[in-house]
C-alpha positions as CSV (number, residue, x, y, z in Angstrom):
1,M,26.1,0.6,-32.3
2,R,28.6,2.7,-34.3
3,P,28.8,0.5,-37.5
4,L,25.0,0.5,-37.6
5,L,24.9,4.3,-37.4
6,D,27.5,4.5,-40.2
7,R,25.3,2.3,-42.5
8,V,22.3,4.4,-41.8
9,L,24.2,7.6,-42.6
10,L,25.4,6.2,-45.9
11,A,21.9,5.1,-46.8
12,A,20.5,8.5,-46.0
13,V,23.1,10.3,-48.1
14,R,22.5,8.1,-51.1
15,C,18.8,8.8,-50.8
16,R,19.4,12.5,-50.6
17,I,17.7,12.6,-47.2
18,G,21.0,13.6,-45.5
19,W,21.6,14.5,-42.0
20,L,18.0,14.8,-40.9
21,V,17.5,11.0,-41.0
22,F,20.8,10.4,-39.3
23,L,19.9,12.8,-36.4
24,L,16.5,11.4,-35.9
25,F,17.8,7.8,-35.8
26,A,20.7,8.7,-33.5
27,T,18.3,10.5,-31.1
28,A,15.9,7.6,-31.0
29,A,18.8,5.1,-30.5
30,C,20.4,7.0,-27.7
31,G,17.0,7.5,-26.0
32,S,15.9,3.8,-26.3
33,P,14.9,1.9,-23.2
34,A,17.8,-0.4,-23.6
35,D,20.3,2.4,-23.1
36,T,18.4,4.0,-20.2
37,P,19.5,2.7,-16.7
38,R,16.7,0.8,-15.1
39,P,15.7,2.0,-11.7
40,N,15.7,-0.1,-8.6
41,V,12.3,-0.5,-6.9
42,V,12.1,-0.1,-3.2
43,L,8.7,-1.0,-1.8
44,I,8.1,-0.2,1.9
45,V,4.8,-1.2,3.4
46,L,3.8,0.8,6.4
47,D,1.5,-1.9,7.8
48,T,-1.6,-0.6,9.5
49,F,-0.9,3.1,8.8
50,R,-3.9,5.4,8.6
51,A,-3.6,8.5,6.3
52,D,-4.1,10.8,9.3
53,A,-1.2,9.3,11.1
54,V,1.4,10.7,8.7
55,G,2.2,14.4,8.3
56,A,2.5,14.2,4.6
57,T,-1.1,12.9,4.3
58,G,-2.9,15.0,6.9
59,A,-1.6,14.5,10.5
60,Q,-1.2,17.5,12.6
61,G,2.0,17.8,14.8
62,S,3.6,15.2,12.6
63,L,5.4,12.3,14.2
64,T,6.8,11.0,10.8
65,P,9.5,13.4,9.8
66,N,11.4,10.8,7.7
67,I,8.3,9.8,5.7
68,D,7.3,13.5,5.3
69,R,10.7,14.3,3.9
70,L,10.3,11.7,1.2
71,G,7.0,13.1,0.4
72,R,8.5,16.6,-0.1
73,E,11.1,15.0,-2.4
74,G,8.6,13.3,-4.6
75,V,4.8,12.8,-4.8
76,V,2.1,12.5,-2.2
77,F,-1.2,10.9,-3.2
78,R,-3.7,12.6,-0.9
79,N,-6.6,10.4,-1.8
80,A,-5.2,6.9,-1.7
81,F,-7.4,4.0,-0.7
82,A,-6.7,0.4,0.2
83,P,-8.6,-2.3,-1.8
84,A,-9.2,-4.2,1.4
85,P,-9.1,-3.6,5.1
86,W,-6.6,-6.2,6.1
87,T,-3.2,-7.7,5.2
88,V,-3.6,-10.6,2.9
89,P,-6.0,-9.3,0.3
90,S,-4.4,-5.8,0.3
91,H,-0.9,-7.2,-0.2
92,G,-2.2,-9.5,-2.9
93,S,-3.5,-6.4,-4.7
94,L,-0.2,-4.6,-4.1
95,F,1.8,-7.4,-5.6
96,T,-0.5,-8.2,-8.5
97,G,-2.2,-5.0,-9.5
98,R,-5.6,-6.8,-9.2
99,Y,-8.5,-6.5,-6.9
100,P,-9.0,-9.1,-4.1
101,S,-11.9,-10.7,-6.0
102,Q,-9.6,-11.2,-8.9
103,H,-6.6,-12.7,-7.1
104,G,-8.7,-14.5,-4.5
105,A,-6.3,-14.2,-1.5
106,M,-9.1,-13.3,1.0
107,H,-10.9,-14.9,3.9
108,G,-11.4,-18.5,3.1
109,R,-8.2,-18.7,1.0
110,Y,-5.3,-17.0,2.7
111,A,-2.8,-17.3,-0.1
112,L,-2.0,-16.1,-3.6
113,A,-2.4,-18.8,-6.2
114,P,0.8,-19.9,-8.0
115,T,-0.8,-18.7,-11.2
116,E,-0.8,-15.1,-10.0
117,K,2.1,-13.2,-11.4
118,T,3.6,-10.9,-8.8
119,L,5.8,-7.8,-8.9
120,A,8.8,-9.8,-7.8
121,E,8.3,-12.4,-10.6
122,I,7.9,-9.6,-13.2
123,L,11.2,-8.0,-12.1
124,L,13.0,-11.3,-11.6
125,E,12.3,-12.0,-15.3
126,Q,13.6,-8.6,-16.2
127,G,17.0,-9.5,-14.6
128,Y,16.4,-7.8,-11.2
129,A,17.8,-9.0,-7.9
130,T,14.8,-9.5,-5.6
131,A,14.7,-9.5,-1.8
132,G,11.8,-9.3,0.7
133,F,11.8,-8.8,4.5
134,T,8.4,-9.2,6.2
135,C,7.5,-8.6,9.8
136,N,3.9,-9.8,9.2
137,A,3.3,-13.5,9.8
138,W,0.4,-13.5,7.2
139,L,3.1,-13.1,4.5
140,H,4.8,-16.4,5.3
141,R,6.6,-18.6,2.7
142,Q,3.5,-20.8,2.1
143,S,1.2,-17.8,1.5
144,G,2.3,-17.3,-2.1
145,F,3.8,-13.9,-1.4
146,R,7.3,-15.3,-1.6
147,Q,6.9,-15.9,-5.4
148,G,9.7,-14.2,-7.3
149,F,11.9,-13.4,-4.4
150,E,15.5,-14.8,-4.4
151,T,15.9,-13.7,-0.8
152,Y,12.8,-13.8,1.5
153,E,13.2,-13.4,5.3
154,E,10.4,-14.0,7.7
155,V,11.6,-11.5,10.3
156,Y,8.8,-12.2,12.8
157,K,10.4,-15.7,13.4
158,L,13.7,-14.3,14.7
159,P,14.1,-14.8,18.5
160,D,14.8,-12.2,21.2
161,Q,13.3,-9.2,19.5
162,S,12.3,-6.2,21.6
163,D,9.9,-4.9,19.0
164,K,7.7,-6.4,16.2
165,G,10.6,-6.8,13.9
166,S,11.4,-3.3,12.6
167,A,14.9,-3.2,14.0
168,A,15.8,-6.6,12.6
169,A,14.1,-5.9,9.2
170,T,16.1,-2.7,8.8
171,E,19.3,-4.4,9.7
172,L,18.8,-7.4,7.4
173,A,17.7,-5.2,4.5
174,S,20.7,-2.9,5.1
175,Q,23.1,-5.9,5.1
176,W,21.5,-7.2,1.9
177,L,21.9,-3.8,0.2
178,R,25.5,-3.4,1.3
179,S,26.3,-7.0,0.2
180,R,25.4,-6.2,-3.4
181,E,28.5,-4.0,-4.2
182,D,29.6,-6.4,-6.9
183,D,26.1,-7.2,-8.3
184,P,25.4,-5.0,-11.4
185,R,21.7,-5.9,-11.5
186,P,19.1,-3.4,-10.5
187,F,17.1,-4.6,-7.5
188,L,13.6,-4.9,-5.9
189,L,13.6,-4.5,-2.2
190,F,10.4,-5.1,-0.2
191,V,10.1,-4.4,3.5
192,N,7.0,-4.8,5.6
193,Y,7.1,-2.9,8.9
194,L,4.5,-4.0,11.6
195,D,5.1,-1.9,14.7
196,A,1.9,0.1,14.3
197,H,-0.2,-3.1,14.4
198,L,-2.2,-4.6,17.3
199,P,-1.3,-5.3,20.1
200,Y,0.1,-1.8,20.6
201,Q,3.3,-2.3,22.6
202,P,5.7,0.3,21.3
203,P,9.3,0.2,22.7
204,P,9.5,2.3,25.9
205,E,12.0,4.8,24.5
206,V,9.4,6.1,21.9
207,Q,6.5,6.3,24.3
208,P,7.4,9.7,25.8
209,R,7.5,11.2,22.3
210,V,3.7,10.9,22.1
211,G,3.2,12.1,25.7
212,L,2.7,8.7,27.4
213,E,3.6,8.6,31.1
214,P,4.4,6.3,32.6
215,V,6.2,4.5,29.8
216,E,5.9,0.8,29.0
217,R,2.1,1.0,28.5
218,R,0.4,-1.3,26.1
219,F,-3.0,-2.1,24.5
220,T,-3.7,-5.8,24.1
221,L,-5.6,-7.8,21.5
222,E,-8.1,-8.8,24.2
223,Q,-8.8,-5.1,25.0
224,A,-9.4,-4.4,21.3
225,E,-11.7,-7.3,21.0
226,Q,-13.7,-6.3,24.0
227,I,-14.5,-2.9,22.3
228,I,-15.9,-4.8,19.3
229,L,-17.8,-7.4,21.3
230,E,-19.3,-4.9,23.8
231,Q,-19.9,-2.4,21.1
232,R,-19.4,0.4,23.6
233,D,-18.4,4.0,23.1
234,L,-15.0,4.8,24.5
235,T,-14.5,7.8,26.7
236,A,-12.3,10.6,25.4
237,T,-9.5,9.6,27.7
238,E,-9.6,6.0,26.5
239,R,-9.6,7.1,22.9
240,D,-6.6,9.4,23.5
241,S,-4.7,6.7,25.2
242,I,-5.3,4.1,22.5
243,R,-4.4,6.6,19.8
244,A,-1.2,7.6,21.6
245,L,0.0,4.0,21.8
246,Y,-0.8,3.5,18.2
247,L,1.1,6.7,17.2
248,A,4.1,5.6,19.2
249,G,4.3,2.6,16.9
250,V,3.9,4.8,13.9
251,T,6.8,7.1,14.9
252,Y,8.9,4.1,15.7
253,V,8.4,2.7,12.2
254,D,9.2,6.2,10.8
255,D,12.6,6.0,12.6
256,H,13.4,2.8,10.7
257,V,12.3,4.1,7.4
258,G,14.7,6.9,8.0
259,R,17.6,4.5,8.7
260,L,16.8,2.4,5.7
261,V,16.7,5.5,3.4
262,D,20.1,6.6,4.9
263,V,21.6,3.3,3.8
264,L,20.2,3.7,0.3
265,R,21.8,7.2,0.2
266,E,25.1,5.9,1.6
267,I,25.5,3.3,-1.1
268,D,24.4,5.9,-3.8
269,Q,21.2,4.1,-4.7
270,L,18.5,6.4,-3.4
271,D,18.2,8.6,-6.4
272,R,18.5,5.6,-8.7
273,S,15.4,4.0,-7.1
274,L,11.7,4.3,-7.5
275,L,10.9,4.4,-3.8
276,I,7.3,3.7,-2.9
277,L,5.8,3.9,0.7
278,V,2.3,2.7,1.1
279,S,0.1,1.2,3.7
280,D,-1.9,-2.0,3.2
281,H,-4.8,-0.7,5.3
282,G,-5.7,1.7,8.1
283,E,-6.9,1.0,11.7
284,L,-10.0,1.7,13.8
285,L,-9.1,3.3,17.1
286,G,-12.5,3.2,18.7
287,E,-14.5,4.9,15.9
288,H,-17.8,3.2,15.0
289,R,-17.4,1.3,18.3
290,M,-14.7,-0.8,16.7
291,S,-11.0,-1.5,17.0
292,G,-8.5,-3.2,14.7
293,H,-9.2,-3.7,11.0
294,E,-11.8,-6.4,10.4
295,F,-15.5,-6.5,9.7
296,A,-15.9,-3.1,8.0
297,L,-15.0,-0.7,5.1
298,Y,-14.9,2.6,7.0
299,E,-12.6,5.4,5.9
300,E,-10.4,4.9,8.9
301,L,-9.6,1.5,7.3
302,L,-9.4,2.4,3.7
303,R,-7.8,5.9,3.5
304,I,-4.0,5.3,3.6
305,P,-0.7,7.0,3.0
306,F,0.8,6.6,-0.4
307,L,4.0,8.3,-1.5
308,A,6.6,7.9,-4.2
309,R,10.1,9.3,-4.9
310,Y,12.2,9.0,-8.1
311,P,13.9,12.2,-9.1
312,A,14.3,11.2,-12.7
313,R,10.6,11.0,-13.3
314,I,8.7,12.5,-10.3
315,P,8.9,16.2,-9.7
316,R,9.7,17.3,-6.1
317,G,6.9,18.4,-3.9
318,T,4.1,17.1,-6.1
319,V,0.7,16.6,-4.5
320,V,-2.0,14.5,-6.3
321,T,-5.6,14.4,-5.3
322,T,-6.9,12.1,-8.0
323,P,-7.8,8.8,-6.4
324,A,-5.0,6.3,-6.2
325,S,-4.5,2.7,-4.8
326,P,-1.9,0.1,-4.1
327,I,-3.2,-1.7,-7.3
328,D,-1.3,1.1,-9.2
329,V,2.2,-0.1,-8.2
330,V,2.5,-3.0,-10.6
331,P,1.4,-1.1,-13.7
332,T,3.6,1.9,-12.7
333,V,6.7,-0.3,-12.6
334,Q,5.7,-1.9,-15.9
335,H,5.2,1.5,-17.4
336,L,8.6,2.6,-16.2
337,L,10.3,-0.4,-17.7
338,G,8.4,-0.2,-21.0
339,L,6.5,-3.4,-20.4
340,E,2.9,-3.9,-21.5
341,T,0.3,-4.0,-18.7
342,P,-2.2,-6.9,-19.4
343,P,-5.9,-6.1,-19.3
344,S,-6.4,-8.4,-16.3
345,I,-4.7,-5.8,-14.1
346,A,-7.1,-3.3,-12.5
347,G,-4.6,-0.7,-11.5
348,R,-3.0,2.0,-13.7
349,S,0.3,3.7,-13.8
350,F,0.6,6.9,-11.9
351,L,3.3,8.0,-14.4
352,P,3.9,10.3,-16.1
353,I,3.3,13.0,-13.5
354,D,2.7,16.3,-15.3
355,A,0.3,19.2,-15.4
356,T,-2.7,16.9,-16.1
357,T,-2.0,14.4,-13.4
358,D,-4.3,16.0,-10.8
359,A,-7.3,16.4,-13.1
360,D,-10.5,14.9,-11.8
361,D,-11.0,12.0,-14.2
362,G,-13.9,10.4,-12.4
363,R,-11.9,7.3,-11.3
364,I,-13.9,4.8,-9.4
365,L,-12.2,2.6,-6.8
366,L,-13.4,-0.7,-5.2
367,A,-12.8,-2.0,-1.8
368,E,-13.8,-5.6,-0.9
369,Y,-14.1,-7.8,2.2
370,R,-15.0,-11.4,2.0
371,R,-17.2,-13.2,4.7
372,P,-14.8,-14.1,7.5
373,G,-16.3,-17.5,8.3
374,S,-13.2,-19.3,9.3
375,L,-11.9,-16.4,11.3
376,L,-15.1,-16.2,13.3
377,G,-15.4,-20.0,13.7
378,Q,-11.8,-20.9,14.5
379,Y,-10.7,-17.9,16.4
380,W,-13.5,-15.6,17.7
381,G,-15.9,-18.5,18.2
382,T,-13.4,-20.5,20.2
383,K,-12.2,-17.6,22.3
384,Y,-15.7,-16.1,22.9
385,P,-18.1,-19.0,22.6
386,D,-21.0,-17.0,24.2
387,A,-20.7,-14.0,21.9
388,D,-23.2,-13.3,19.0
389,L,-20.9,-13.0,16.1
390,S,-23.5,-13.3,13.3
391,R,-23.5,-9.6,12.6
392,F,-19.8,-9.8,11.4
393,N,-20.3,-12.8,9.1
394,V,-21.0,-10.8,5.9
395,S,-19.2,-9.9,2.7
396,L,-18.8,-6.2,1.9
397,A,-18.0,-4.2,-1.1
398,S,-17.8,-0.4,-1.6
399,V,-17.2,2.2,-4.3
400,R,-16.5,5.9,-4.0
401,D,-17.5,8.5,-6.6
402,G,-16.3,12.0,-5.8
403,R,-17.8,13.0,-2.4
404,Y,-20.0,9.9,-2.2
405,K,-19.3,6.4,-0.9
406,Y,-21.5,3.4,-1.1
407,V,-21.2,0.2,0.9
408,Q,-23.2,-3.0,0.3
409,D,-23.2,-6.3,2.1
410,D,-24.3,-9.7,0.8
411,R,-27.5,-9.6,3.0
412,G,-28.8,-6.6,1.1
413,N,-27.9,-3.9,3.6
414,E,-26.7,-0.6,2.1
415,Q,-24.9,2.4,3.4
416,L,-24.5,5.7,1.5
417,Y,-22.4,8.6,2.8
418,D,-21.6,12.1,1.7
419,L,-18.0,12.3,2.8
420,E,-17.8,16.0,2.2
421,T,-20.4,16.8,4.8
422,D,-20.1,13.6,6.9
423,P,-16.4,12.6,6.8
424,H,-16.8,10.2,9.8
425,E,-19.7,8.3,8.2
426,Q,-22.3,8.9,10.8
427,I,-25.3,9.6,8.6
428,N,-26.5,6.8,6.3
429,L,-28.3,8.4,3.3
430,A,-29.5,5.2,1.8
431,A,-33.1,5.8,2.7
432,T,-33.2,9.5,1.9
433,A,-31.3,9.9,-1.4
434,P,-32.8,7.3,-3.7
435,E,-31.4,8.7,-7.0
436,R,-27.8,8.9,-5.7
437,L,-28.2,5.4,-4.1
438,A,-29.3,4.0,-7.5
439,R,-26.4,5.6,-9.3
440,M,-23.9,4.2,-6.7
441,K,-25.4,0.8,-6.8
442,R,-25.0,0.8,-10.6
443,L,-21.3,1.9,-10.3
444,L,-20.6,-0.9,-7.8
445,A,-22.2,-3.5,-10.1
446,T,-20.2,-2.2,-13.1
447,E,-16.9,-2.0,-11.4
448,S,-17.3,-5.3,-9.7
449,G,-18.1,-6.9,-13.1
450,R,-15.0,-5.4,-14.6
451,S,-12.9,-6.9,-11.8
452,R,-14.0,-10.4,-12.4
């Protein structure tokens, strides 16, 4: 670099431009992306976390102190929404920055195509070390989500686990981090934690923390399915019990997030990392006479926690209410590394975060759910041969515009909700607000067209 600066200085003097040109050039050279240390990227998926399960995004009497602390040290997106209500399409969007209808990993095709370029592939090409640790069996090696990872561990396959993989995932990820002492490359670390997912069977030691007595209680898949099939209202006691079991899983995952963050701090990589915590979708806990996370696009499924920490670029204690989505992760990383984001990506960078970040810019976000024919036929139909499952065999799409949310299925049924006055989506305005309905229908058509 020094001989080059000397030549520029000499040229500047000869042209009587002098020190001004030299200083401008030197400043630009010293601040170039090539001379700026590239951050690690740590992506933690809080599988099946609702926004109202996390203190940083709305829970009262928080059971997530470690996640909340990270929110205080960075940015919390208070209006973050999943692009789909279940694992495969939402992870597909997280890894590609594209909507489910673009990347195609939905019901009927449960894998990312090899032609989809993932976050891991992008960073591997940029010279990053890449490692993934998944507790969710949908993200198996043949699903396409392994693309770009040098190390990829299917934690759910390990024997003799007393949980759904959180302890093993934390240990394996920690070992991988500590093993990199002589590796100068920045890294991508992806961890999926599953202990908030059905069936709810949190380890006995955490159950008293949510008031469960006696301990060692559980809520099975069959119990959840019966709520859907019987379409019955739960009693308040039943709802409280189910929610407590779910929250026990949430707080258990929070424990492991804290342990993993402690390792990053211990090896002096925490402040050098863009740390993102996001859920792939939420969970129904008896609302709308449903349980789990299929067959619907209700707020309990779509509103998710989304937090990020990177002291070099994200001010502490920032709260953003502008709508955000997991599709924003890929373009944010590309922005941070000075890479161009192709027009096929639907997300947008959430950087820079400054005084204008929280302005209401009218952003419209899609959510999509493809007709679950194979799920109904191969699983539900076999398990419950006498049940009428036809009402679930529809594709759904939704958009939100400020306080309004519109949902349309492929049979022509429509739902319109004013989330400000009806946050629990109990009053369908489709028949009583024709002008608003028409506007929302146009928005859905426009945004769906852009995502193709």
